C-alpha positions as CSV (number, residue, x, y, z in Angstrom):
1,M,0.2,0.0,-0.4
2,D,1.2,3.4,-1.0
3,Q,1.3,6.2,1.2
4,I,-1.7,8.5,-0.3
5,R,-3.8,5.2,-0.4
6,A,-2.4,4.4,3.6
7,W,-3.6,8.3,4.5
8,T,-7.1,8.0,3.0
9,M,-7.7,5.1,4.8
10,L,-6.3,6.5,8.2
11,F,-8.9,9.8,7.4
12,H,-12.0,7.8,7.3
13,L,-11.0,5.8,10.8
14,Q,-9.8,9.1,12.6
15,S,-12.7,9.3,14.3
16,R,-12.5,5.7,15.8
17,M,-9.1,6.5,17.1
18,P,-8.4,9.4,19.9
19,G,-5.6,11.7,19.3
20,M,-4.4,9.9,16.2
21,S,-2.8,11.9,13.5
22,V,-2.6,10.8,9.8
23,D,0.6,11.9,9.6
24,W,2.1,9.6,12.3
25,L,0.4,7.0,10.8
26,A,0.6,7.2,6.9
27,A,4.2,6.0,6.9
28,P,4.7,3.0,9.2
29,I,1.0,1.7,8.0
30,S,2.4,1.6,4.2
31,Q,5.5,0.0,5.6
32,A,4.1,-2.7,7.6
33,L,2.0,-3.7,4.6
34,T,4.5,-3.4,1.7
35,G,5.3,-6.9,-0.1
36,R,2.7,-8.5,2.3
37,M,-1.1,-9.3,0.5
38,P,-3.2,-7.3,2.6
39,T,-5.3,-10.1,3.0
40,S,-2.7,-12.2,5.0
41,P,-2.2,-12.7,8.3
42,A,0.6,-11.7,8.7
43,A,-0.1,-8.0,6.8
44,E,-2.8,-7.7,9.7
45,R,-0.8,-8.5,12.4
46,A,2.0,-6.0,11.2
47,V,-0.7,-3.2,10.9
48,V,-1.4,-3.8,14.5
49,D,2.3,-3.5,15.8
50,A,2.7,-0.5,13.2
51,A,-0.2,1.5,14.8
52,W,0.3,0.4,18.5
53,K,4.1,1.5,18.6
54,P,2.6,5.3,17.8
55,G,-0.3,4.8,19.7
56,Y,2.0,3.7,22.9
57,R,3.8,7.2,22.6
58,S,0.5,9.1,22.2
59,G,-0.8,7.7,25.5
60,A,2.5,7.7,27.3
61,E,3.0,11.5,26.4
62,A,-0.3,12.2,27.7
63,G,0.2,9.8,31.1
64,H,3.4,11.3,31.5
65,R,1.8,15.3,31.2
66,R,-0.5,14.3,33.8
67,A,1.9,12.8,36.3
68,V,4.1,16.0,36.3
69,E,1.1,18.5,36.3
70,G,-0.3,16.6,39.4
71,F,2.6,16.7,41.1
72,Q,2.9,20.3,40.2
73,N,-0.3,21.4,41.0
74,A,0.1,19.3,44.1
75,A,2.6,21.0,45.4
76,F,1.5,24.4,44.3
77,D,-1.9,23.8,46.1
78,A,0.0,23.1,49.3
79,M,2.3,25.9,49.6
80,S,-0.6,28.8,49.1
81,R,-2.2,26.4,52.1
82,L,0.8,27.3,54.3
83,T,1.1,30.7,53.0
84,R,-2.9,31.6,54.2
85,T,-2.8,29.8,57.3
86,G,0.5,31.8,58.0
87,I,2.4,28.8,59.4
88,D,6.3,29.4,58.9
89,D,7.3,25.3,58.3
90,P,10.6,25.5,56.2
91,D,10.7,21.8,56.1
92,A,7.6,21.6,54.8
93,R,8.1,24.6,51.8
94,N,11.3,23.0,51.2
95,L,9.9,19.8,50.5
96,L,7.5,20.9,48.2
97,W,9.6,23.0,46.3
98,A,11.8,20.4,45.9
99,V,8.6,18.3,44.5
100,A,7.8,21.5,42.0
101,E,11.5,21.5,40.6
102,A,11.6,17.7,40.3
103,A,8.1,17.8,38.3
104,T,9.0,20.5,36.1
105,V,12.7,19.2,35.4
106,I,11.5,15.7,34.6
107,G,8.4,16.9,32.4
108,Q,11.1,18.8,30.3
109,T,13.0,15.2,29.8
110,G,10.1,13.1,28.6
111,H,9.0,10.2,29.5
112,Q,11.1,7.2,29.6
113,D,9.1,3.8,28.4
114,T,9.6,2.3,25.2
115,P,6.9,0.1,23.8
116,G,8.0,-3.7,24.8
117,R,4.9,-5.0,25.8
118,A,3.2,-8.0,24.1
119,R,0.1,-7.2,22.0
120,E,-2.0,-10.0,22.1
121,S,-4.9,-8.3,23.1
122,A,-5.0,-5.8,20.3
123,H,-4.7,-8.4,17.8
124,L,-7.4,-10.2,19.9
125,A,-9.3,-7.0,19.3
126,A,-8.9,-6.4,15.8
127,R,-10.2,-9.9,14.8
128,N,-13.1,-9.7,17.0
129,D,-14.2,-6.3,17.7
130,Y,-14.6,-4.7,14.5
131,P,-17.1,-6.5,12.3
132,D,-17.9,-3.4,10.4
133,L,-14.1,-2.9,9.3
134,S,-11.9,-4.4,7.1
135,P,-9.3,-7.0,8.4
136,I,-6.5,-3.9,7.6
137,A,-8.8,-1.0,9.4
138,A,-9.5,-3.5,12.1
139,G,-5.7,-3.9,12.8
140,V,-5.1,-0.2,12.7
141,V,-7.7,0.7,15.0
142,A,-7.1,-1.5,17.6
143,G,-3.8,-1.2,17.5
144,W,-3.8,2.3,18.0
145,N,-6.4,2.5,20.7
146,H,-4.8,-0.3,22.7
147,G,-1.1,1.0,22.5
148,Q,-2.6,4.2,23.6
149,R,-4.7,2.7,26.6
150,Q,-1.0,0.8,27.4
151,G,1.3,3.9,27.1
152,Q,-1.7,6.2,29.6
153,Q,-1.4,3.4,32.1
154,D,2.4,3.1,31.9
155,A,4.0,6.5,32.1
156,P,2.1,7.7,34.9
157,H,3.8,5.0,37.0
158,S,7.1,5.5,35.8
159,T,7.0,9.5,36.2
160,S,5.7,9.4,39.8
161,R,8.8,7.0,40.4
162,A,11.0,9.3,38.7
163,I,9.8,12.3,40.8
164,Y,9.6,10.6,44.1
165,A,13.4,9.3,43.3
166,A,14.9,13.0,42.3
167,V,12.8,14.2,45.6
168,T,14.5,11.7,47.7
169,K,17.5,12.2,46.1
170,K,17.3,16.0,47.1
171,T,16.3,15.8,50.0
172,G,17.0,12.6,51.7
173,E,14.3,9.6,53.0
174,H,14.9,11.2,56.6
175,Q,13.4,14.5,55.9
176,I,10.3,13.5,53.9
177,N,9.9,10.9,56.8
178,K,9.9,13.7,59.5
179,T,8.2,16.7,57.4
180,Q,4.6,17.5,57.8
181,I,2.4,18.5,54.8
182,D,-1.1,20.0,56.0
183,G,-0.7,18.7,58.9
184,R,-0.2,15.1,58.6
185,P,3.1,13.2,57.8
186,A,4.6,13.8,54.2
187,V,4.5,10.2,53.0
188,D,0.7,10.5,53.6
189,W,1.1,13.3,51.3
190,F,2.8,11.6,48.5
191,V,0.4,8.8,48.7
192,D,-2.8,11.1,47.9
193,V,-0.6,12.7,45.0
194,I,0.3,9.5,43.6
195,G,-3.1,8.1,43.8
196,G,-4.6,10.9,42.1
197,V,-1.8,10.7,39.6
198,L,-2.4,7.2,38.6
199,K,-6.4,7.4,38.2
200,V,-7.5,6.9,34.8
201,P,-9.0,10.5,33.4
202,P,-13.2,10.0,33.2
203,E,-12.6,10.4,29.3
204,A,-10.3,7.8,29.2
205,P,-11.5,3.9,28.9
206,T,-10.4,2.0,32.2
207,P,-7.8,-1.0,31.3
208,R,-8.6,-3.7,33.3
209,S,-5.2,-3.8,35.0
210,S,-5.1,-0.4,36.1
211,P,-5.7,0.5,40.0
212,A,-8.6,2.4,41.0
213,A,-7.0,5.2,43.0
214,S,-8.3,3.8,46.6
215,E,-6.5,0.4,45.8
216,A,-2.8,2.7,44.8
217,A,-3.5,4.2,48.3
218,V,-3.7,1.1,50.3
219,A,-0.6,-0.3,48.6
220,F,1.4,3.3,49.1
221,R,0.3,3.5,52.7
222,P,2.7,2.7,55.8
223,L,1.7,-0.3,57.8
224,S,1.8,1.8,61.0
225,V,-1.0,3.8,61.4
226,T,0.6,6.1,64.7
227,H,3.1,7.2,62.5
228,T,5.5,7.0,65.8
229,A,7.9,6.1,63.2
230,A,9.8,6.3,59.5
231,P,7.6,4.0,57.4
232,T,10.3,1.1,56.3
233,V,9.1,1.1,52.3
234,S,9.2,4.7,50.3
235,P,5.4,5.6,48.7
236,V,7.3,5.1,45.4
237,A,8.8,1.1,46.3
238,S,5.2,0.2,46.2
239,I,3.6,1.7,43.1
240,P,1.7,-1.4,41.3
241,Q,4.4,-2.4,38.5
242,P,3.0,-3.5,35.4
243,A,3.2,-7.3,34.0
244,S,6.7,-7.8,32.8
245,P,6.7,-7.4,29.2
246,R,6.0,-10.5,26.6
247,R,7.5,-9.4,23.4
248,S,5.2,-10.5,20.7
249,R,7.2,-12.7,18.2
C-alpha cells in the first residue's frame, strides 16, 4: 500500500482513533504492508504492530504530562495553604519546592517508557471487535487504541517513580519521613498525590489492570498508623508494577 492510500484509509478512521494524527501513521502503515498481501494474517499482524507503537507513544506522552502536572499542582496548592495559614514551616516549604522542581525538570525530559509490551490483546481485538471494518482497518484501529491505553497506564507509574526518586535524592528519605504537610506526615501526602496521578481520567477507557485510586493508596500507605516511626518502605517502592513484558513474535 502506498502512502496516499494509507493516508486516505487513516483519514476515514480518525473518528475511531482518539488523538491519532494521519501524518504519524501513514508511513508506518504503508511500510508494514509493503511486500505483503493485504488479506494475509502477516499483513494484519504487521499493521497492528505498526499502529500500536505510535499509539503507545501518544498515550505515554499524555500520561507523563498528567503525572507531572499532578505533582506540580499538588505542591503549589500545599504551599498556598501554608501561606494562607501563616505557618512558618521551612521543612514543608523546602520539600514542596523540591517536588515542584523535580516535576518540572522531569516534565522537560519526557517519558522514559519504550514500547515493549505484548500486543496479544490488540491482535485479538482486531479479529473480534470491529466486524464492520476490513481486517487491515480493524488492525490499525485496534493497534492504535490498545497502544494508547497501555501508554496512558504505564507512563504515570514511571513518571511518579522518577519524581519521587529525584525528591528523595535532593532532600533525603529522612527529611521526607520527618516532615509534615497539611498537618500530617509527608508520606501520606505523597500517597494521595500518587493515587490521583494513577487514576485514569474519566474520558479514557479504564484498562482492566489499572489500579483504582483507593487500591493505590492502600498499596502506598505504610503499615504503621501511629506514625511514631519512619515508614520502612517508601511510597514509590509500592507503586503497582505493570506485568512483565512479553514480546510478540
